[in-house]
N, C-alpha and C positions, 0 to 999 in steps of 0.2 A: 788523951790516952796518948802513951805513945809506943812506936813499935822497936822492936829490935832486929840484929840480924841471927839468922840458924846457924851462923858459922862462927858470931863474936856479940855474945848477949851483954857485952859492955857497952853495945851504939846504942846512942839513943835519938830517936826520929820523930817529927809529929808525922801525921797520915799524909799532911803535903807532899813533906819531905819524901817519906818512901814511893807517892806516886809519881812523882817529879823525877826520882834516880831510878825508879824501877827495878833496880837488884841493887844490891848491898857493895860497896866496892871490895868486899871480900869474896866476891861471886856468892855470897850466900843470900836468900831469900829473907824479905821485912814480915813478920809476923807482929802480932798484936802482943803487948807485953803482957794482958790481964781480957779475957775474953767476956764480956761484959752478958750477965745474966737477967734472964727475961721469966717473968712469974707468969701466972697461969691469966690472972686478969688482965697482964701484959696480952696475951693473946687474944683475948676478951675485947681488948680496946681495936683491934685490927679486925676483926671479922664485923663485916661491914662496909669496910671500909673500901675506898679502889685501892688497884693498884700504885699507884702515885701517891697517895695517903701514905698505905704500908710500906714502899720504899723510903719514905722522907723520912718513918719513924723508926725503922732497922741503922740506916746508915747513918741517926745521928750520934747512935750509941758507938759507931765505930770515926766518925770522922769529927772528932771534936774540936779541930781546931778551924772547922770548917763553920761558918755564921750560917743563922736560921733559913738566911735567905738566900745566903749560897745554894745551900740544899735545894732550895725551892725551886731556882732555876737552873741544876743540874737537873733532876729528877725532872724536874716538868718539861721538861728541853729534849728529855730524854724519848718519854715516854705519852708524848704529847698528842691528842688524836689524831687517829690518820697513819701515823708511822707504822701501828702495829696491825696487824687485818682481825684481829678481836680486841672490841671494848678493855674484854679481860685481861689484855697483853698475853699472856700463859697461863689459857684456861686447860680444865681437866676435862676427860672424857673418860665415863667410866665405860670399859668395854668386855667385862665380863667380870664377874663376881671375884672380888678382892682388887681388879685388875684396872688402876687410874691412872689412864695415861696422860703427864704431864707437857701438855706442846709448847715448846718452848722455842717456835722455828714459825713463828708468825711475823716477824721481825723483814725489816728490807731486803735481807738476803738469804732469810728462809733456812735459817740455822740458827742452834742455840747462844752460839755465841754473841749476835745482836742483843740478848739479852743485856750483857757486858759491854758489849763495842757501841751500841748509843750513846751510853752513860759516860763510861773513859774521857771520851775528849773533852765533856765538861768538866771532869773532874779536873786531870789534866791541864787545862788551860787556866782554871781556877785554883791550883796548887801551883804553877809556874808564875803566877803573877805574884803568888805569897812567897816562891822562893827562889826564883831565878827571872826575872822580871826582863832581863836584858835579853836573854838567849833566845834562839831558834830551837825548839826543840824537835828530835831525829828521833822520829818512830821505828825500831829497828824490830823487824818480827818473820818468825821462822813459822809454815803453817802445814798442816797435815790436807789444808781444804780450807777449811769453815774460817778459821783463824786470819786468813787473811782477807777473802773479800769482807768480811765484816767489819775487818782494821781499818782498809781504805775506803770503806764508803762509811766510815764514823768519823774520817779525819779527813777526806777530801777536801778541799779547799778551806779545811780551818787553819784563818790566822797566825800564825806565832809558828807553824809546824810544821815536816817533813815527813812522810811516810815512805819506808819502802818495805819491800815484801819479800822474803825467799820462800821457793816451793820446789819441792822433789819433781823431775821435769815426767816422770813415769808413775807416779804415785799419789795422782789425785785425779779424781771423776772428768770426761771431757767438760760437762755445764761447769764444776768448781774451777775449771784453770780457763773456760771461757768468761766468767763472772770477774778472775782477778786480770785475767788479758785484755780485756777492754774497758777496764777502771778508767771514769773519766777524771778530773781533777786538775789541775795544775802543779799539785804538789806531791804527786805519786809516782812510785816508781815499782816496777816488778819485776824480776830476774827468778827464771830458773836454775833448779844444780842438780849437778850430774851425781844421784844420790840418791838417796832416802830422805824421812822426816828428820831421824836423830842428827845428819849431816849436817842440815839446814839448824836446827834446833844447837847443836854443839858451836856449828860456826857463829852464831850468832850470840851465843855466852862468850866465846872466846873473844869476840870482837868487842865486849861489853867492859870484860877486865882488863881489856890491852890498855896500857896507859898513856902507849905512845899516840893511839889512835884517839884515845879521849884528850891529851893535848892539843893535837890536832887539829881538833871540831873546836876546842876551847878557843883555840887561834882564830878563828874563823868565825866566833859567837856564836856556838853551837855546844849542844848537848844532847846525847843519847839520852833516850826512856825507849819502855818497850811496852807492846799492846798486849803480848802472850801472859799465858795469865803466872807466871812468876809475878807477874805486877800485881798488887795488892788491889789496884783502885779497878782491875779486873778479875778479883777472887770477890772483893765484898758484895757487889751489884749481885753475884750467884746465890748468897747466901738470901738476900731478899726472897729469891722465887720459890725456895725451898719454904721459909716460913711462910708466905702467902698460900701456899699449895693446901698448907695445914690446915690453916685461914678458911681455903676453901671449901675443905673436906667437912668440916663445921658447919657454915653456912649451907652445902645443901644437905645437908642432914646424912650425913654418911655414918662421920663420928661424934662423938663429943668432947669438948675441951678436956682433954689429958690422958684421953684414948690412946695406945698404943699405935703405930702406923710402921712397916717398914719401906724401905728406900730402895732402890734398883738405880741402877746407875752405869750405863753403857762409857766408858771411857778408857783412853790411851795416856793421856798425858796425868790423872789425875785432878785434876781441876775441877771437875764441876761434881765428883763424890765427894772432895774435898768441902767445900761448902756446904753441904747433907752434915758434916761430921760439925765443923762450928756451926751449925744451927742445932744440934742435937746437946754440943759441949753447950750450947745459950738455954738448955731448957727447953727445948720444942721435943715431946717425948717420939723421938724416932726409935725404933729398937733396931733391928740389924740394918745395919749396910749391909747392900749386896754389888758387888763391883761383877761389872760385865766385859769380860775381853773377846775379842774375835781370836783367828788361829794365832797372833802376837799374844800367847796367854800370860805374858811377863809376871804381870798384877797378881794373878790368877795365884798362879805357883807361890809367888812372895807373900801372898796374903795368906795361903795354907800351913806354909813350912819355913816363913822367918827368913829364907835365903831369897836376894835378889841376886839374875843373875842373866844378862843382858847379852852371854856368848851363847846365842844359841841363831837356829835359822829366822833370816827374815822373811814375811811371808805377805804379799801384796793379795791384798784384799778386795773384796766387795763393799766393805765398809771403809775406807782407805782412813779415814778420821783416829782411826784409832790406829794405823800400823805403825807404830810405835814401841821402840823397846828401851828407852830410857826415859822414863816418868818423873819430870821434874818437880810436881809438889809434893811427892814421897816426902821430900826432907821436909818441909813442915811440920806434916802429920806426926813423921819420928823424932824431930824436936820438940814436939809437946809428948809423945809419950816416953820418950825418955826423961824425963822431968826437965827440961832446957840443958841438955847438956852439949853444949858447944863443941866440947872436945870432942866428945862421942860421935857428934854429928861429921866433924871435920874431917874422922878416923874412917868413917864409910865412904862416907863422899869422896874422898882419897883411893880407897880403895876400889870404888865405882871406876873412877876414871885409870887408877895404873892396871888395874888386872878387869876390873867389868864384872865384878862380883864382891856382895859382901853378906853376912847374917848377923841380923841384931841378935842381942841375950832374950834370955827366956822370959824375963821381966816381961821387954818390950813386946815379944813376940803371944804372951798371953793375956797381953793388951788388946791388942789386932784381933787374935781368934776371939776377944767377948765383942770385940766394935761392927769386927766385918769379917760377912761370907764372898764367897766369889766363885765366880765359873766360866767358863765358854764355850764358845760353837765357832764350826768351819763354816763356810761357805755355802755347802749344801744344807746343814741344819739352818742358816739364816733365811733361805730362799723357802725349804719347807715351811718356814715361820709363819714368813709373808704369804705364802700360799693359805694358811690353813686361816690364819688371821683377818684376811681378806672374805675369806667363806664366811666370817659370823660377820663381817660388814663394817672392817676397820681397815684402810690401808698404810701399811709401816713402812717406813725406809729400813735401809738396811743397817744401820745401826740401832734403831728402836726394837731391829727385831731379836738382834743378840741380846739386848735389853731381856724382853720380853721371854726367848728362848731359856735362858740363865736362871729367870722367876721363875718359869715353869718346871725348871727343873730340881730348883729349889726346894719348891713347896713339897714334889714328890720325894725328896729323898729327908727332908724335916716334918710336914705335915703341918708345917706354918705357913697358915691359910689367912693369919690376921689384912687389913685393908692394907693397898701397897701402893705409893707414889712411882710408876716407872717414869725415868725422864725420858721426854720425847725430842731428841735432838736436831733431825731437820724433815723439810720435806719431802716426800718421798720423789718428787721430780728430780733432785739436784743427783740419781742415781738412778734417772728410767730405767737406763741398759739392766741392771742388777733386778731392781723391781718387776719389769715387764717380763723378764724371765722367770720369775717366779709364779706369774698368773698368767703366762700365754707364752705362745711363739711366738720368737724373735727370729727375724729374717735376717740370714746371714748381711747381706747388706744394707742393710739400715743404719742411717746415721744417726748423728744423735739427736736430731730434731723430728726423723721419724717415728722414731722408739717414743719421745714424746706423743708424738699424734697416736700412735699405737698404744701407748698406754692408756690415753684419755678416752682411746676408745673402746677398750675392753674394761676400765675399771667405772668410766664417766665422772672420776675426779674430777676437776679441772686442775688447768696449770696455772700457777700464780704469774701472776702479767710481766715480774719482772725476770721470770727465767724466758715464757715466751719468747718476748721481746729483746733475747740475744738471737735468733736466726740474722743470718745474716750480717753479723757484726762482725766487723775486720779485727783480730787482736791490735793493740796499740805497742803492748812489750813481746819481743820474740826474744829476747837475749837470754844466753841458757852458760853457766861457768861451773867450772870445778870447783868444789869442796873450799882448796886452797886458796884462792882468788877471789874468795867475797869481798875481802879488806877493801883489795883493788875497785872492783865490781860498785863500792859501799863512795867510793873518793868518786867515781867515776859517775855515779849518778848522783852524787852533790854540788857535782862540779870544782872540785877541790885537789 
């Protein structure tokens, strides 16, 4: 299988080249030339297998230039026993009729990003050996909170790599910030920026496509790659957990093979729900893909109207990982729905860059309305959903609460109450202040770890050890820069 660029379909690269490079030189994102089809029998063959076995079978459909032994090594290393707090890796919990919570946060950093970022270092180092064996890979990351820590943890002290993360100084939770700034590892660096996630993401993309920066790194035996979901190696592992979730629903008797299931995903950058789209296109009988947004509802508006407009007020919310106004992975969806029309994608992305908005044509809009539904909720509704769901016996984080609220609104509006997978993206303790405020009183002077203790007392839910042990740790990384200075900060962190 070969991969092409959303902005130039004459590009043809292997999966190893796509993963090592991260982003196409023209600024486009790599996509598979064809989406592999799976049959009902293939799904049957996965039922009863463990997560590692399922992942090997699915990934081998996309990573055709990786040998069977290489895929075994990558997957076995990523999801080895003890790395995730559940033997199922991503277990499903049914919390109400039709509501099946897919817990994607059982990994070492307590966020769904671990599902991909425990695997990506293996995929990337294997790809580098195949394509650029003499280079040090410099992983450059923009994060709205969870990707940064998951990437740092995945790549720490991995030979032949360096990783540096930029995050919005006031746009992540205190727990997320502490996770990143206390990161161990000799090859890691972290820097805040004065701005929001979009500023960080735009800065990273600009650095990736700057020929002068690339030449300077090349002269030092280095090259950039990405751990953001613009990298296909980040996205393809996410396809696995949606297919696995469908198999789990068959295995536990909730559905029969062939039954349709809806999927609800809280998302800002569109990568997580895009993975569900790929699973659907492969043949998994997902019905409606429901996109859940917080007050930064640019995706909700787009999926309902066909106009993407980032010229709007930016909100800092209690679900900060979704505080995004430029959803990078949407470009991949539009490439597929436009009939792989790279000229059209260049036009729309050019308008997004120059004017901050674009409108898709009626044909693409019709396809979007057929595939997707969307909704949003504010912080007050998020807190109310956490409280109501906790009374029924399940504690949600703020992002998953957005998804549950949007799901409930969808059912009320449509009457479509078929079995639904709701992607749960983080452990509640990553956002302890907001979660505690939803279920109990929060003393005004309580610090982050006092809030953790109060949440534990109020709910009886244990705090994951990797979060609890952050108490008392001093940050290693305290730098902050303006978005205009990101290139110089990269040079400084690399020592060049």
